[in-house]
N, C-alpha and C positions, 0 to 999 in steps of 0.2 A: 257927886254926879250920879244921876239914874241911868242905868244902861239896860238896853233891851237885847236879848239873844233870841234870834229866830231859829226854831228847830226843837226837836224833842227826843234826840237819841243819844247814845253813849259819847259821841263826839262832842255834842253840846254840853253834856255833863262834864266832860274833861276841860272844855274851855271855861265854863262857869266856875268850876273849882280853881283854875289858875287865875281867872280875873278877880276872885274874891280875895286874893293876896294883895291887891292894890289898895293903898289908903285913900285913893282918890274916889273910889266907888262907894257910894252910900246904900245903894240898893240895885239888885239885879232882877229883872223879869225874864221869864222864859215863855216864849209863844210857840207851841203850846206847852213845851216841857213835858215832864211825865212825873209819875208818883214818886219814883226813886230819887229825883233831884228836888223835891219839894223842901228839903231842908237847907238847900244851897241857893235857892231862887225862889220868888213868887211866881208860880205856874199859872198861866192865863189861858183859858180854853179858846184860843184863836189859832186856826190852822196855818201852817207855815206857808201855804199857797194863797191864803186869803189877804192879798196885799192892801185892798181898801181898808179892811178891818184892822190891820197892823199899823197902817198910816194913822187912823182915827185913834188908835190907842196911844200911839207915840205922841200925838198932838195933845190928848187929854191928860197924859201923865207926865208932861214936862221931862221927856226923855232927852238926854244930852248926847247920847251915842248909841249906835246900833251896830250889832254884829250879825250879819246875815250868813248862817253857816251852811245850810243845805243847797244842793244844786238846783232844784226846781224853783225856789223863789228868786235865785240869782238870774237863772235863764229867763224868768218871767218879768224881771225888771223891778225887784223889790228896792234895791239900792237906788235906782233913779228916782223912784217915788218918794222915798224917805229923804233924799237930798233936796228934792224939790221944795220940802217944807223946812229946809235948814237944818236937817239933822246929819251930822257927819257919820259916815259908815265904814266899817271893815268889810270889804267885799267888792267884787267887780260890778260895774254897770252892765246892763243887758247886752250892749254891743261887744263887750270883752268876754262875757261869760259864754259867748257862742263857741269859745275854744273847747268847751266840754259839751255844749248843748248840740253841736253838729260834728260828728266824726268826719263828714265829707269836708267841712270848712278846715278842720285842723290838719287833715292829711294834705289838702291842697295848699294850706299855708306852709307846711314843711317842705313840701316840693318846690314851691315858688321861692323860698328863701334858703334852700340848701341845707335843711336841719335833718340829720340822719334818722331815717325811720324805714320800716319795711315797705318793699314795693307793693303797689296796690292798683285796683281798678274800681270804679264807681259804678253802680248800676241802679236805674230806676224802674226796671221792670224784671219780674222773675224770669221771663222768657229769655231776656238777653243774658241774665246771670247763669241760668242753667246751661245755655249754649256755651258760654265761656269756660264753664266748669268741665265740659267734655274733654278739653285738652290741657286744663290748668294743672300745674304741679300739686300734689297733696304730699304730706298734710298741709291744710290752709286754714285761714281764719276769716270767719264771716262776723260782720259787725253791724247792728242796727245803727243807722245814722243819729238818732236822737237818744234822749235819756231813757234808761230802762232798768232803773234801780240797781246798776252795777251788774245787771245779769244779761245785757244785750250783746254779749260776745260769745261765739260758739266756736271751739277749736275742732275742726273736722279732720279726723285721721284718715278717712277714706273718701273716695269720690261720692259714694252713696250717702255718707254722713253730711257731705258739703251740700249735696242737693237737697237732702231732707231739711238742712238748716235754712236754706233759702226758701223753701216752702213754709216752713215754721214762721219765719220772720215776715215774708212779703205776701204769702197768700192766706195763712191762718191768722196773721195779725197779732201773734203772741204778745208783742210789745206795742201794740196799737199804731198810732200815726208815726212812731219812732222808726218803724220798719219801711216807710215809704220809699227810702233810698237805703241801700246797703253798700258797705265796703267789703271787697273781697281782697285779702292781703297775704302776703308772703308769710309763712310760718318761720319765726325766728327762734334760735336756740340759745340758751345761756342762763345764768342766774338773773332773777328779777329783783330790782331795787326801787323802792319808792322814796323820793325826795320831795318833801314839802319845802316850800320856800316863801319867805315874805318879799314882797315887792311893791314899790311905789310907783312903778312904771319907768323908773330910771335905774335905780339900785336894786339888785337881787341878792338877798341874803338867805343861802340855803340853810334849812334846819338840819338836825341830826338824821342821817339816813335810817331806813327801816326795812324789814323783811315781812311781807304779809303772808297769810296762809289761806288762800282762797277756797281750797276744796273742803267738802263737808266732812270727810272722814280721814282717819289716820293715814300716813304714808301718801298723802296727796291723792286720795281715791274719793270717788263719789262726785256729787254735782258741784259746780261752782256756787259760791255763796257771796255775800257781802263782806266776808272775811271772818275767819274762825280764830284769829290770834296774830299777834306781831311780836317781833323783838327789834331792838334798837341798841347799838348802831348795827348796820348790816355789814358783816364782814367782807363781803365781796366788793364794797364800795371803798376801795383804797385811795390814798391821796392822788396818785396819778389819774386815776379815773374821775375823781372829783374835779380835778383841773381841767380835763378834757371836756367834762360835761358843762363846766362853766363857760369855756370858749366856744364849743361847738353847739351847745343846746340852750342853756339857760339864757345867757345874754342875747343870742341871736333870736330866741322866741320873744322876748320882751321887746327887742328892737323891731321885729317883724309886726308885732301887734301895733306898735307905735306907728310904723309906716303905713299900715292899713287904717289908721284913724280909730284904733280900738284899744287905747291905753289901758293896760291891765293894772289894777290896784287891788291887793288883797293877798290871798294865799294861792300861789300857783303851784299845783301838784304835778310832778313829773314822774310817770310811770316808766321806768327804763329797763332795757334788757341789755346785759353786758355780753355782746357777741363776740365772736373771733375777730370781727372786723371793727370792734370798739362799741362804745355805748350807743344804743338807738332808742328812740321814743316809741313806747307801746301806746301810751295814751297821755292825754293832759286831763286834769280836773281842775275846775275853777274854784276850788275850795279845799279845806282841810279834809284829809281822808279819814275813813272810819273803818277799821279800827287803829289806823296809824297814829292819830291824834292821841290815843290813850297811852302810847309809849313815848311819843315825842315831847309832849308838854310836860310830863312829870321830870324831864331832864333839863327843862329850860331854867336857867338861873335868873334870867332878867325879867323885868316887869312886863307881863304880857300886854296889859292895857297901854302902857307907855309906847311900846312897839306898834300896836294897832292904831293909835293916834297919829303916830309918825307916818305909817303908810297912808292913812287918809289925807294927811296934810301934804304929802310928798316930801317928806323930810327925813326919810329912812337912811340910817348909816349902819354899816357892818358892825361898828363898835357897840351899838346898842343891844346886840344879840349875843348872849352867851349860854352855852350849854355846858353841863357837867360832863365829866369823863366817865361817869358811871354807865351801866347797861340797864336796860328795862325789858320786861316781858309782860305781855298781856294774853290772858287765856280767855276766850269769849265762851261764856256759858249760855247754851241755847235750849230751845224746846225740842224734844225728841221729835224727828220728822222733818225739821227745818233742813233745806228751804222749800219744802213742799208742804204737806198737810201736817198740822200739829195742833195740840190742845193747849188752851190757856186757862187762867183763873186760879192757878195754884199759889199757895202763900209762900213768900220768900222770907227766909231768916239769913241774916248775915251780920258780920261784925260792923260796928259803927266807926272803928279807928283805922280802916284800911282804904287804899286807893281802889274803890270799886265804883265803876262808871255804869250807871243804869240806862238801859236802851228801851227794853219792851216791858214796862210795868205800869200798874196804876194803883192808886190807893182806893180802897174800899172798906167801909166800916172800920177804919183805923189800921187795916192790914195792908201790906204791900203784896199785890198779886201779879203773877206773869201775864202779859198782854201782848206778847209778840214772839218772832222767831228767835232773833238774838235778844236774850233777855239782859245780860250785863257782861262787863269786862272786868276781870280782876288783873290789876297791875301791881307788879313789885319792881323795885330798883335794887341794885347791888353793885359792888366793885367789879364783879365779873359776870359774864353772861350766864355761866352755869349756875351761880348763886341766884341770880335773878330769876331764872327758870325754875329752880328748886322752891325758892320762896313763894312764886306765884302758885305753884301747884299745892303747896302746904296751905296757902290761903283759900284756894278753890275748896279744900275739904271743909273749911269752916262756913261755907255757903250752902244752904239747902233749900231745894224746891223739888216738888214732884215733877217727873218727866224731864229732869235736867239732863243735858247732853253736852259734852265737850271733847275736843281732841286731846290726845295724851302726848303728842309729839311736837307741840309748838317749840320752836327753838332748836329742835334736834339737827335739822340741816345745817343751820348756822354753827352750831358747836362742832360739827364735822370738818369745817373749813380749816 
């Protein structure tokens, strides 16, 4: 069977490498893909948001199954359009992808169905939001309603920072139309946990937990990024917390979406905080997280393609999904200056026999060159987390490109638990 994967980052590279293990797949196309994954899939220069062109390509190339990985095409309805022409897909329909596409929708869903989350208020004008902040407790969290490349959340430690955040999002339109509405919510404290899950709208099968490192600099300093590295499993996600999450968050969320006529099929990502009052939802994503995918999928022992087909068909069972007992660490290597200004176009050299997932790179004149902020993720697995971290940093030393930057403390906090 020919399979199409929509997207072009490290997450998609990790998905493609795992799909390649399936005997059923004869060819994988990546739209648009990137130069670093060209050895694992045929890359086609069609943008992930160009849904008519994606549909035309699928028709013309006898595609048997599609995986829509990024948030934008899911929220825009790529799955709906592919399914209209008879191509089964892994990923939610547009009406279900709203769980990530609108923070206002997801917060209201949690309130309506009693799913634990931070207290919040919604505003559609800067004037009202600023008036509310005069007496609101700080620190507080300001969120743009729509998609903002993972950067539409500002943690304001003071009232002045909170007001500046409202102006940045609503008046300066830093995130465009995504900031037409905002959520101002309670600041929660506790360790964060990412849990990706497979769901066919009835059964929910959580994947192995992970810990992301969002800040650009060591010791969680600097600006928020799309993620500078991850480890799995997350040591804070102990069995009793996992049981509570299944009963209080995971199943109630899937049931709530069904009750709203928005059945979710695909990868539902739960961003959680383990507070003193128990686990609470910080955010939902309607797809695999990036870079969490780069530590979760290397630990998956089951056939990913078989799981994805069952999700699409509505026949998922917990028995289909098996993870190894090992640990994984992914260190993201970025361009110096990310997430702000950075230079690109530098040649990358790296070993061919390692789990290196390429995100921001292009092929030019037979050379692989940097072409983005996050350039690649180096992942290693081992029997212990300490060994996985050590191995990942050893492999980082074998990768070279000018302007390379990475954090030196991925996994440090997890090792202290």
